[in-house]
Structures are given as C-alpha cells and as structure tokens.
C-alpha positions in Angstrom: -23.9 -13.6 6.2 -20.8 -14.6 4.1 -17.3 -13.9 5.4 -16.4 -10.3 5.0 -14.0 -9.7 2.1 -10.9 -7.6 2.8 -10.2 -4.2 1.3 -7.2 -3.4 -1.0 -5.3 -0.4 0.3 -2.4 1.4 -1.3 -0.1 3.5 0.9 2.2 6.1 -0.7 4.1 9.1 0.7 7.2 11.1 0.6 10.6 9.6 1.4 11.1 10.3 5.1 7.3 10.4 5.9 7.7 7.2 8.0 5.6 4.8 5.9 7.7 1.8 6.8 7.6 2.4 10.5 3.9 3.1 10.3 3.2 -0.1 8.4 5.3 -2.2 10.8 3.4 -0.7 13.9 0.0 -1.2 12.3 0.7 -4.9 11.7 2.0 -5.2 15.3 -1.1 -3.6 16.9 -3.9 -5.1 14.7 -4.2 -8.7 13.3 -6.5 -8.1 10.4 -3.9 -6.7 8.0 -1.6 -8.3 5.5 1.3 -6.4 3.9 1.6 -7.4 0.3 4.9 -9.1 -0.6 6.4 -7.8 -3.9 8.1 -9.9 -6.5 11.5 -8.8 -7.8 14.3 -9.9 -10.1 17.1 -8.4 -8.0 19.3 -10.7 -5.9 18.4 -11.3 -2.3 20.4 -9.2 0.2 22.0 -10.7 3.3 19.3 -11.8 5.7 16.4 -11.6 3.2 14.1 -14.6 2.8 12.0 -15.6 -0.2 8.4 -15.0 0.6 9.1 -12.7 3.5 10.8 -9.5 2.2 10.2 -10.4 -1.5 9.3 -13.2 -3.9 12.7 -13.6 -5.7 12.2 -14.4 -9.4 14.4 -14.8 -12.4 13.9 -12.4 -15.3 12.2 -15.2 -17.3 9.9 -16.0 -14.5 8.9 -12.4 -14.0 8.3 -11.8 -17.7 6.2 -14.9 -17.8 4.1 -13.4 -14.9 3.7 -10.2 -16.9 2.6 -12.2 -20.0 0.1 -14.2 -18.0 -1.4 -11.1 -16.3 -0.3 -12.4 -12.9 0.7 -9.0 -11.5 -1.5 -6.2 -10.2 1.2 -3.7 -11.2 4.9 -3.7 -12.0 7.8 -1.4 -12.9 11.4 -1.6 -13.8 14.0 0.2 -11.6 17.8 0.1 -12.3 17.5 -3.0 -14.5 15.4 -4.9 -12.0 11.7 -5.7 -12.1 9.4 -5.1 -9.1 5.7 -6.0 -9.0 2.7 -7.1 -6.9 1.6 -10.7 -7.5 -2.1 -11.0 -8.0 -2.6 -14.4 -6.5 -1.2 -13.5 -3.1 -3.3 -10.3 -2.8 -6.5 -12.0 -3.9 -6.1 -15.0 -1.5 -5.5 -12.6 1.4 -8.5 -10.5 0.5 -10.7 -13.6 0.2 -9.5 -14.7 3.6 -10.9 -11.4 5.0 -7.6 -9.6 5.4 -7.2 -6.0 4.5 -4.2 -6.0 2.2 -1.8 -3.1 2.1 0.5 -2.3 -0.8 3.2 0.2 0.0 4.1 1.5 -3.5 5.0 4.6 -5.4 2.4 7.1 -6.8 2.5 5.9 -10.4 2.0 2.3 -9.3 -0.8 3.4 -6.9 -2.7 5.2 -9.7 -2.3 2.1 -12.0 -3.8 -0.1 -9.2 -6.7 2.4 -8.7 -7.4 2.4 -12.5 -7.4 -1.4 -12.6 -9.3 -1.9 -9.3 -11.5 1.2 -8.6 -12.5 0.0 -5.1 -8.9 0.4 -4.0 -8.5 2.8 -1.0 -5.6 5.2 -1.6 -3.8 6.7 1.5 -1.1 9.3 1.3 1.3 9.6 4.3 2.9 13.0 5.0 4.6 14.8 7.9 2.7 17.9 9.2 4.9 20.2 7.2 7.6 20.4 4.5 10.1 21.7 7.1 9.4 18.6 9.3 10.0 16.4 6.2 13.4 17.9 5.6 14.3 17.7 9.3 13.5 14.0 9.3 15.6 13.3 6.2 18.5 15.2 7.7 18.0 13.5 11.1 18.3 10.0 9.7 22.0 10.8 9.1 22.3 8.3 6.4 22.4 10.5 3.3 24.4 13.4 1.9 22.8 16.8 1.5 22.8 16.3 -2.2 20.7 13.2 -1.9 18.4 15.0 0.6 17.9 17.9 -1.8 17.1 15.3 -4.6 14.5 13.7 -2.3 12.9 17.1 -1.5 12.8 18.0 -5.3 11.1 14.6 -5.9 8.6 15.4 -3.1 7.7 18.6 -4.9 6.6 16.5 -7.9 4.9 13.9 -5.8 2.9 16.5 -4.0 1.1 17.3 -7.3 -0.7 13.9 -7.0 -1.9 14.2 -3.4 -5.4 15.2 -4.6 -5.7 11.8 -6.3 -5.7 10.0 -3.0 -8.8 9.2 -0.8 -7.3 10.2 2.5 -4.3 12.2 3.8 -2.6 10.6 6.8 -0.6 13.1 8.9 2.2 11.2 10.5 3.0 13.4 13.5 2.7 11.1 16.5 3.2 7.4 15.5 0.6 5.8 17.9 -2.1 8.4 17.0 -1.4 8.0 13.3 -1.7 4.2 13.6 -5.1 4.5 15.2 -6.2 7.0 12.6 -5.2 4.8 9.7 -6.9 1.8 11.3 -10.1 3.8 11.8 -10.1 5.1 8.2 -9.7 1.6 6.8 -12.3 0.0 9.0 -14.8 2.8 8.3 -14.5 1.8 4.6 -16.0 -1.6 5.3 -19.3 0.2 6.0 -19.3 2.2 2.7 -22.6 1.3 0.9 -20.8 0.7 -2.4 -18.8 -2.1 -0.7 -21.9 -3.7 0.9 -24.0 -4.6 -2.2 -24.1 -8.3 -1.4 -25.2 -7.7 2.1 -27.8 -5.1 1.0 -29.3 -7.5 -1.6 -29.4 -10.3 1.0 -31.3 -8.1 3.6 -33.7 -6.9 0.9 -34.4 -10.5 -0.1 -34.9 -11.6 3.5 -37.3 -8.7 4.1 -39.4 -9.6 1.1 -39.6 -13.3 2.2 -40.7 -12.2 5.7 
C-alpha cells in the first residue's frame, strides 16, 4: 500500500475558546500533526522567526503569491495580508502529516469550498457563560473589548452548523484526546480510501 496521505483540518472557534492552547498540546502529545504556518506582510515582532511563527513577506511578494495562485486562502486585516501558502500544506500532506489550519470562519468556509475533503472543527467552551468567564479571567482586556468579542461570538455562532464536528473544550487533556480521535477516525472514511479500495478490488480479481 502507498503511504497514507494526510488530512487537511481547519480549526475555528470563539476568541477565548482555547484554540491556541489546544493546538499546542495536540502537537506536544502526538507527532503526526503539522500546524500550518501562515504568510503575512506585517513586520516580525520581537522573538518571532521567519518560517516558525509566520513566513514574513513584502507586499509585492505576497501579491505575487496571490496572482500565481500559491495561497489556499488569504485576507487583509488592518492593512496587512495574511494567508496560507499552498506548497507548505501540500508537502506536509504528501508526507503523511495531518495539517491543521487555525483560521477564522470566513477563511474556513473558503478552504472547504476549494477543498471539499477538508475536515472542519469548531472549538467552543461548554456554555456562553463559561466563554465570558474565560475572557474576563485572562485579565488582558477591558470590558468594552470583552463585550465586543462576545458580540462577535453571537455572529460566529450562526456558522457553527457549517462545521463537521463540534469540539467542547472543557477539560484540556480530554479535549485533546477527543480531537485526535475525530481526526484519526476520518482516515477510515470510505470517501478518503478510494485508492485503497480500488487496489483491493484489483488484487481480489487477480486472485
């Protein structure tokens, strides 16, 4: 049998749902995942390294990537471009890694439209009250900003039904195991196993 190709996974969720912590822990516990590195035209912050946090590009370089269809998705926020380079993702998938893109809902839906086999996961706390408590508990934002994030969550919640699985982030370790199980179960989905099915059918006919 040929080497198993990885699965493209998009993870979205409310601000304060714990996506970043969840992704970090998933990569610590399991070695078959790759977290996609985005390209951006913003300047590197202190301690950031090209190819680790981001691929840092000039505006001309980024717009050339757009023109040559080298991005899976991209968007512009506060005068800076952000996008997902196609080559990096494809090379990781071909190497058998399950590639995770942690992106916003609109980007997630664009990826799903372009690549229908993409697995969409939405991360949420067990309740809206818990979400607000986490945002307040971080102690890094004013109540005005927290209210703004909660209002945004109201809009984001309208798209939850567009996702394949809901991941309830209550206990971190339990959530990591659940996410891993969901992703690995997808490898056995018949629609992802056409090449293997055809090979088995051919071998049976030859026997």
